[in-house]
ROROTI-80209 format. One record per residue (C-alpha): x, y, z; residue number from 0. Coordinates in Angstrom, 3 decimals, padded with zeros to 6 digits. Layout:
{X=X, Y=Y, Z=Z, resi=NUM}
...
***
This chain:
{X=039.257, Y=030.406, Z=011.210, resi=0}
{X=043.026, Y=030.156, Z=010.794, resi=1}
{X=042.661, Y=030.479, Z=007.009, resi=2}
{X=040.703, Y=033.721, Z=007.381, resi=3}
{X=043.208, Y=035.191, Z=009.817, resi=4}
{X=046.067, Y=034.326, Z=007.481, resi=5}
{X=044.259, Y=035.875, Z=004.496, resi=6}
{X=043.634, Y=039.146, Z=006.331, resi=7}
{X=047.290, Y=039.434, Z=007.397, resi=8}
{X=048.485, Y=038.862, Z=003.831, resi=9}
{X=046.140, Y=041.553, Z=002.502, resi=10}
{X=047.671, Y=044.165, Z=004.787, resi=11}
{X=051.162, Y=043.227, Z=003.662, resi=12}
{X=050.158, Y=043.732, Z=000.024, resi=13}
{X=048.845, Y=047.250, Z=000.740, resi=14}
{X=045.134, Y=046.511, Z=000.684, resi=15}
{X=044.303, Y=049.058, Z=003.367, resi=16}
{X=040.689, Y=049.682, Z=002.439, resi=17}
{X=038.685, Y=048.201, Z=005.277, resi=18}
{X=035.636, Y=047.541, Z=003.102, resi=19}
{X=037.710, Y=045.549, Z=000.611, resi=20}
{X=039.374, Y=043.623, Z=003.423, resi=21}
{X=036.026, Y=042.778, Z=005.026, resi=22}
{X=034.600, Y=041.689, Z=001.678, resi=23}
{X=037.520, Y=039.349, Z=000.962, resi=24}
{X=037.369, Y=037.965, Z=004.528, resi=25}
{X=033.665, Y=037.283, Z=004.213, resi=26}
{X=034.188, Y=035.430, Z=000.923, resi=27}
{X=036.937, Y=033.258, Z=002.435, resi=28}
{X=034.852, Y=032.545, Z=005.541, resi=29}
{X=031.931, Y=031.523, Z=003.348, resi=30}
{X=034.102, Y=029.138, Z=001.341, resi=31}
{X=035.587, Y=027.668, Z=004.490, resi=32}
{X=032.110, Y=027.221, Z=005.958, resi=33}
{X=030.931, Y=025.437, Z=002.811, resi=34}
{X=033.921, Y=023.081, Z=002.848, resi=35}
{X=033.464, Y=022.364, Z=006.559, resi=36}
{X=029.758, Y=021.666, Z=006.052, resi=37}
{X=030.586, Y=019.276, Z=003.206, resi=38}
{X=033.028, Y=017.414, Z=005.447, resi=39}
{X=030.462, Y=017.225, Z=008.281, resi=40}
{X=027.679, Y=016.109, Z=005.952, resi=41}
{X=029.918, Y=013.498, Z=004.384, resi=42}
{X=030.997, Y=012.180, Z=007.796, resi=43}
{X=027.404, Y=012.105, Z=009.054, resi=44}
{X=026.307, Y=010.358, Z=005.888, resi=45}
{X=029.001, Y=007.705, Z=006.302, resi=46}
{X=028.028, Y=007.193, Z=009.967, resi=47}
{X=024.358, Y=006.983, Z=009.086, resi=48}
{X=025.095, Y=004.469, Z=006.337, resi=49}
{X=027.243, Y=002.362, Z=008.659, resi=50}
{X=024.599, Y=002.497, Z=011.397, resi=51}
{X=021.933, Y=001.446, Z=008.908, resi=52}
{X=024.068, Y=-001.491, Z=007.708, resi=53}
{X=024.732, Y=-002.621, Z=011.305, resi=54}
{X=021.055, Y=-002.361, Z=012.215, resi=55}
{X=020.119, Y=-004.382, Z=009.136, resi=56}
{X=022.706, Y=-007.078, Z=009.958, resi=57}
{X=021.540, Y=-007.276, Z=013.580, resi=58}
{X=017.912, Y=-007.537, Z=012.461, resi=59}
{X=018.778, Y=-010.331, Z=010.041, resi=60}
{X=020.738, Y=-012.211, Z=012.725, resi=61}
{X=017.843, Y=-011.829, Z=015.159, resi=62}
{X=015.398, Y=-013.038, Z=012.529, resi=63}
{X=017.509, Y=-016.074, Z=011.669, resi=64}
{X=017.901, Y=-016.976, Z=015.364, resi=65}
{X=014.153, Y=-016.676, Z=015.913, resi=66}
{X=013.383, Y=-018.814, Z=012.866, resi=67}
{X=015.784, Y=-021.531, Z=014.005, resi=68}
{X=014.256, Y=-021.629, Z=017.500, resi=69}
{X=010.707, Y=-021.747, Z=016.129, resi=70}
{X=011.633, Y=-024.516, Z=013.690, resi=71}
{X=013.237, Y=-026.519, Z=016.478, resi=72}
{X=010.159, Y=-026.032, Z=018.683, resi=73}
{X=007.811, Y=-027.116, Z=015.902, resi=74}
{X=009.752, Y=-030.220, Z=014.915, resi=75}
{X=010.655, Y=-031.152, Z=018.473, resi=76}
{X=014.263, Y=-031.737, Z=017.479, resi=77}
{X=017.455, Y=-029.939, Z=016.546, resi=78}
{X=019.896, Y=-030.479, Z=013.737, resi=79}
{X=020.417, Y=-034.060, Z=012.666, resi=80}
{X=023.588, Y=-035.814, Z=013.667, resi=81}
{X=026.060, Y=-037.229, Z=011.156, resi=82}
{X=024.539, Y=-040.073, Z=009.189, resi=83}
{X=026.579, Y=-043.187, Z=009.964, resi=84}
{X=024.536, Y=-045.621, Z=007.894, resi=85}
{X=021.661, Y=-047.913, Z=008.827, resi=86}
{X=021.284, Y=-048.781, Z=012.488, resi=87}
{X=022.066, Y=-052.357, Z=013.456, resi=88}
{X=021.569, Y=-054.292, Z=016.679, resi=89}
{X=024.385, Y=-054.403, Z=019.222, resi=90}
{X=024.758, Y=-058.118, Z=018.705, resi=91}
{X=025.310, Y=-057.608, Z=014.983, resi=92}
{X=027.633, Y=-054.674, Z=015.635, resi=93}
{X=029.860, Y=-056.691, Z=017.950, resi=94}
{X=030.031, Y=-059.630, Z=015.570, resi=95}
{X=031.083, Y=-057.367, Z=012.700, resi=96}
{X=034.844, Y=-056.955, Z=012.274, resi=97}
{X=035.435, Y=-059.529, Z=015.019, resi=98}
{X=038.709, Y=-060.494, Z=013.355, resi=99}
{X=040.042, Y=-056.941, Z=013.743, resi=100}
{X=041.585, Y=-056.806, Z=017.223, resi=101}
{X=041.746, Y=-053.012, Z=017.437, resi=102}
{X=038.086, Y=-052.581, Z=016.473, resi=103}
{X=037.028, Y=-055.370, Z=018.814, resi=104}
{X=038.839, Y=-053.779, Z=021.755, resi=105}
{X=037.366, Y=-050.352, Z=020.939, resi=106}
{X=033.840, Y=-051.793, Z=020.858, resi=107}
{X=034.383, Y=-053.632, Z=024.113, resi=108}
{X=035.591, Y=-050.426, Z=025.746, resi=109}
{X=032.604, Y=-048.496, Z=024.380, resi=110}
{X=029.995, Y=-051.070, Z=025.329, resi=111}
{X=031.472, Y=-052.165, Z=028.623, resi=112}
{X=029.647, Y=-055.053, Z=030.244, resi=113}
{X=026.601, Y=-055.114, Z=027.962, resi=114}
{X=024.534, Y=-058.263, Z=028.289, resi=115}
{X=023.815, Y=-059.223, Z=024.680, resi=116}
{X=021.086, Y=-061.581, Z=025.776, resi=117}
{X=019.165, Y=-058.652, Z=027.268, resi=118}
{X=019.475, Y=-056.367, Z=024.220, resi=119}
{X=018.822, Y=-059.061, Z=021.632, resi=120}
{X=018.144, Y=-057.761, Z=018.123, resi=121}
{X=016.641, Y=-054.409, Z=019.129, resi=122}
{X=017.661, Y=-051.596, Z=016.784, resi=123}
{X=016.226, Y=-048.580, Z=018.620, resi=124}
{X=017.686, Y=-047.340, Z=021.919, resi=125}
{X=015.391, Y=-046.731, Z=024.838, resi=126}
{X=016.036, Y=-044.029, Z=027.435, resi=127}
{X=013.990, Y=-043.695, Z=030.589, resi=128}
{X=014.384, Y=-040.562, Z=032.708, resi=129}
{X=014.238, Y=-041.849, Z=036.265, resi=130}
{X=014.552, Y=-038.667, Z=038.321, resi=131}
{X=015.169, Y=-034.927, Z=038.177, resi=132}
{X=016.683, Y=-033.102, Z=041.145, resi=133}
{X=017.684, Y=-029.540, Z=042.003, resi=134}
{X=020.847, Y=-029.235, Z=044.094, resi=135}
{X=021.573, Y=-026.012, Z=045.995, resi=136}
{X=024.437, Y=-025.511, Z=048.499, resi=137}
{X=023.279, Y=-025.738, Z=052.103, resi=138}
{X=019.818, Y=-026.971, Z=051.142, resi=139}
{X=018.236, Y=-030.432, Z=050.971, resi=140}
{X=018.031, Y=-031.722, Z=047.401, resi=141}
{X=014.710, Y=-031.012, Z=045.704, resi=142}
{X=013.695, Y=-034.315, Z=044.087, resi=143}
{X=011.034, Y=-033.615, Z=041.480, resi=144}
{X=008.436, Y=-036.350, Z=041.027, resi=145}
{X=007.861, Y=-037.856, Z=037.590, resi=146}
{X=005.360, Y=-037.566, Z=036.080, resi=147}
{X=004.892, Y=-033.939, Z=037.118, resi=148}
{X=002.829, Y=-033.575, Z=040.285, resi=149}
{X=002.130, Y=-029.858, Z=040.913, resi=150}
{X=001.081, Y=-028.545, Z=044.310, resi=151}
{X=-002.331, Y=-027.069, Z=045.050, resi=152}
{X=-001.354, Y=-023.842, Z=043.260, resi=153}
{X=-000.213, Y=-025.668, Z=040.128, resi=154}
{X=003.491, Y=-025.040, Z=040.850, resi=155}
{X=006.015, Y=-027.866, Z=040.505, resi=156}
{X=008.744, Y=-026.265, Z=042.647, resi=157}
{X=009.886, Y=-022.930, Z=044.105, resi=158}
{X=013.385, Y=-021.408, Z=044.100, resi=159}
{X=014.859, Y=-018.520, Z=046.067, resi=160}
{X=015.993, Y=-015.499, Z=044.076, resi=161}
{X=019.770, Y=-015.132, Z=043.660, resi=162}
{X=020.446, Y=-018.729, Z=044.735, resi=163}
{X=023.026, Y=-021.089, Z=043.214, resi=164}
{X=021.808, Y=-024.420, Z=041.903, resi=165}
{X=022.582, Y=-027.407, Z=039.691, resi=166}
{X=020.286, Y=-029.876, Z=037.950, resi=167}
{X=020.867, Y=-033.600, Z=038.356, resi=168}
{X=019.408, Y=-036.220, Z=036.021, resi=169}
{X=019.252, Y=-039.993, Z=036.491, resi=170}
{X=018.365, Y=-042.063, Z=033.435, resi=171}
{X=018.557, Y=-045.642, Z=032.177, resi=172}
{X=019.640, Y=-046.709, Z=028.673, resi=173}
{X=018.620, Y=-050.053, Z=027.151, resi=174}
{X=018.407, Y=-051.913, Z=023.813, resi=175}
{X=021.055, Y=-049.974, Z=021.912, resi=176}
{X=023.479, Y=-047.046, Z=022.015, resi=177}
{X=021.821, Y=-043.625, Z=022.286, resi=178}
{X=023.777, Y=-040.943, Z=020.427, resi=179}
{X=023.825, Y=-037.245, Z=021.296, resi=180}
{X=021.341, Y=-037.290, Z=024.154, resi=181}
{X=020.615, Y=-033.689, Z=025.132, resi=182}
{X=018.437, Y=-031.703, Z=027.490, resi=183}
{X=016.590, Y=-028.570, Z=026.377, resi=184}
{X=014.641, Y=-026.182, Z=028.581, resi=185}
{X=012.592, Y=-023.157, Z=027.523, resi=186}
{X=011.187, Y=-020.703, Z=030.074, resi=187}
{X=008.470, Y=-018.050, Z=029.714, resi=188}
{X=007.305, Y=-015.273, Z=032.056, resi=189}
{X=003.940, Y=-013.645, Z=031.362, resi=190}
{X=004.017, Y=-015.200, Z=027.898, resi=191}
{X=007.464, Y=-013.835, Z=026.956, resi=192}
{X=010.365, Y=-016.236, Z=026.360, resi=193}
{X=013.085, Y=-015.326, Z=028.862, resi=194}
{X=015.509, Y=-018.248, Z=028.619, resi=195}
{X=016.438, Y=-021.189, Z=026.414, resi=196}
{X=018.982, Y=-023.777, Z=027.573, resi=197}
{X=020.524, Y=-026.659, Z=025.620, resi=198}
{X=022.800, Y=-029.089, Z=027.445, resi=199}
{X=024.536, Y=-031.978, Z=025.648, resi=200}
{X=024.614, Y=-035.013, Z=027.928, resi=201}
{X=026.535, Y=-037.331, Z=025.579, resi=202}
{X=026.422, Y=-040.780, Z=023.960, resi=203}
{X=025.616, Y=-043.774, Z=026.165, resi=204}
{X=025.581, Y=-047.544, Z=025.757, resi=205}
{X=023.036, Y=-049.843, Z=027.442, resi=206}
{X=023.868, Y=-050.920, Z=030.997, resi=207}
{X=021.977, Y=-052.277, Z=034.001, resi=208}
{X=022.910, Y=-049.352, Z=036.267, resi=209}
{X=021.410, Y=-045.897, Z=035.645, resi=210}
{X=023.540, Y=-042.989, Z=034.502, resi=211}
{X=023.659, Y=-039.683, Z=036.382, resi=212}
{X=024.522, Y=-036.256, Z=035.021, resi=213}
{X=024.889, Y=-032.857, Z=036.707, resi=214}
{X=024.665, Y=-029.548, Z=034.853, resi=215}
{X=027.048, Y=-026.619, Z=035.504, resi=216}
{X=026.087, Y=-024.334, Z=038.379, resi=217}
{X=023.698, Y=-021.475, Z=037.605, resi=218}
{X=022.148, Y=-018.619, Z=039.591, resi=219}
{X=018.465, Y=-017.733, Z=039.712, resi=220}
{X=017.643, Y=-014.123, Z=038.787, resi=221}
{X=016.897, Y=-011.667, Z=041.566, resi=222}
{X=014.985, Y=-008.447, Z=042.040, resi=223}
{X=011.391, Y=-007.298, Z=041.941, resi=224}
{X=010.858, Y=-008.130, Z=038.273, resi=225}
{X=012.515, Y=-011.552, Z=038.596, resi=226}
{X=010.178, Y=-012.750, Z=041.311, resi=227}
{X=006.934, Y=-014.392, Z=040.276, resi=228}
{X=005.579, Y=-017.362, Z=038.349, resi=229}
{X=007.143, Y=-018.951, Z=035.265, resi=230}
{X=006.077, Y=-021.621, Z=032.792, resi=231}
{X=008.576, Y=-023.991, Z=031.186, resi=232}
{X=008.988, Y=-026.927, Z=028.837, resi=233}
{X=011.740, Y=-029.531, Z=029.245, resi=234}
{X=012.726, Y=-032.169, Z=026.679, resi=235}
{X=015.231, Y=-035.015, Z=026.417, resi=236}
{X=016.033, Y=-035.688, Z=022.750, resi=237}
{X=018.731, Y=-037.618, Z=020.853, resi=238}
{X=020.552, Y=-036.984, Z=017.562, resi=239}
{X=017.797, Y=-038.752, Z=015.603, resi=240}
{X=015.211, Y=-036.358, Z=016.994, resi=241}
{X=013.597, Y=-039.014, Z=019.187, resi=242}
{X=012.063, Y=-037.429, Z=022.282, resi=243}
{X=012.217, Y=-039.562, Z=025.429, resi=244}
{X=010.532, Y=-037.126, Z=027.789, resi=245}
{X=008.647, Y=-033.847, Z=027.357, resi=246}
{X=007.166, Y=-032.082, Z=030.367, resi=247}
{X=005.348, Y=-028.770, Z=030.699, resi=248}
{X=005.216, Y=-027.211, Z=034.144, resi=249}
{X=005.153, Y=-024.044, Z=036.251, resi=250}
{X=007.571, Y=-022.873, Z=038.941, resi=251}
{X=008.033, Y=-019.838, Z=041.172, resi=252}
{X=010.959, Y=-017.604, Z=042.125, resi=253}
{X=010.375, Y=-016.023, Z=045.545, resi=254}
{X=012.225, Y=-013.853, Z=048.040, resi=255}
{X=012.900, Y=-016.862, Z=050.296, resi=256}
{X=012.985, Y=-020.636, Z=050.053, resi=257}
{X=009.661, Y=-022.324, Z=050.822, resi=258}
{X=009.275, Y=-023.829, Z=054.254, resi=259}
{X=010.501, Y=-027.436, Z=054.379, resi=260}
{X=007.841, Y=-028.224, Z=056.941, resi=261}
***
């Protein structure tokens, strides 16, 4: 509108006193200004629409790729392969290799600790046995989950209180050989819809007589009307070679209160 006002003022200064002529010139200028403004708006909207379309397409592709990776991992029962370090050998052979190299010998001794070579023999494949699973919550007795899964009369393995803090604790034994990249995965569904997927790297472990224990970081159960109810889940313990040492399918509940300990 400033251009129109300026044009009308200049017309008066030049002696164009006829009101009809002034109105006609003002209308022409206003029309041109309106066309230019509309072009700028349309151009800006077009750029925004194009950018929004590109972002939506990128997000859809990312979502698709993530879904495909999860489905592939579920189907194969394993994640990405670890780094190939060559053919697997027995611990006895591994220790005897490079025995003249003091630095390597000390490193292997530190890694293997007090491994009894007579007990591992010439076994090439590691063996991992999950001994126990527990749920730890502040101020509550530990929930020790029986293995194999023993559900209660309603088919539920355990029940948690909504909004409660908890950790998972695993106890497992390793024998025969070193297990590399042992990890825990857990997938949870509610009414058939996947609501959570957890992957926790436990680490690399050498054989030893005593069991290992591992605790996950603290988490909080969801809360609210829609969080309460029954869930189904699948838990796996897998290593870098894709070998699955335990797979369990079970159901659990999230309720308003903890179940009675009696």
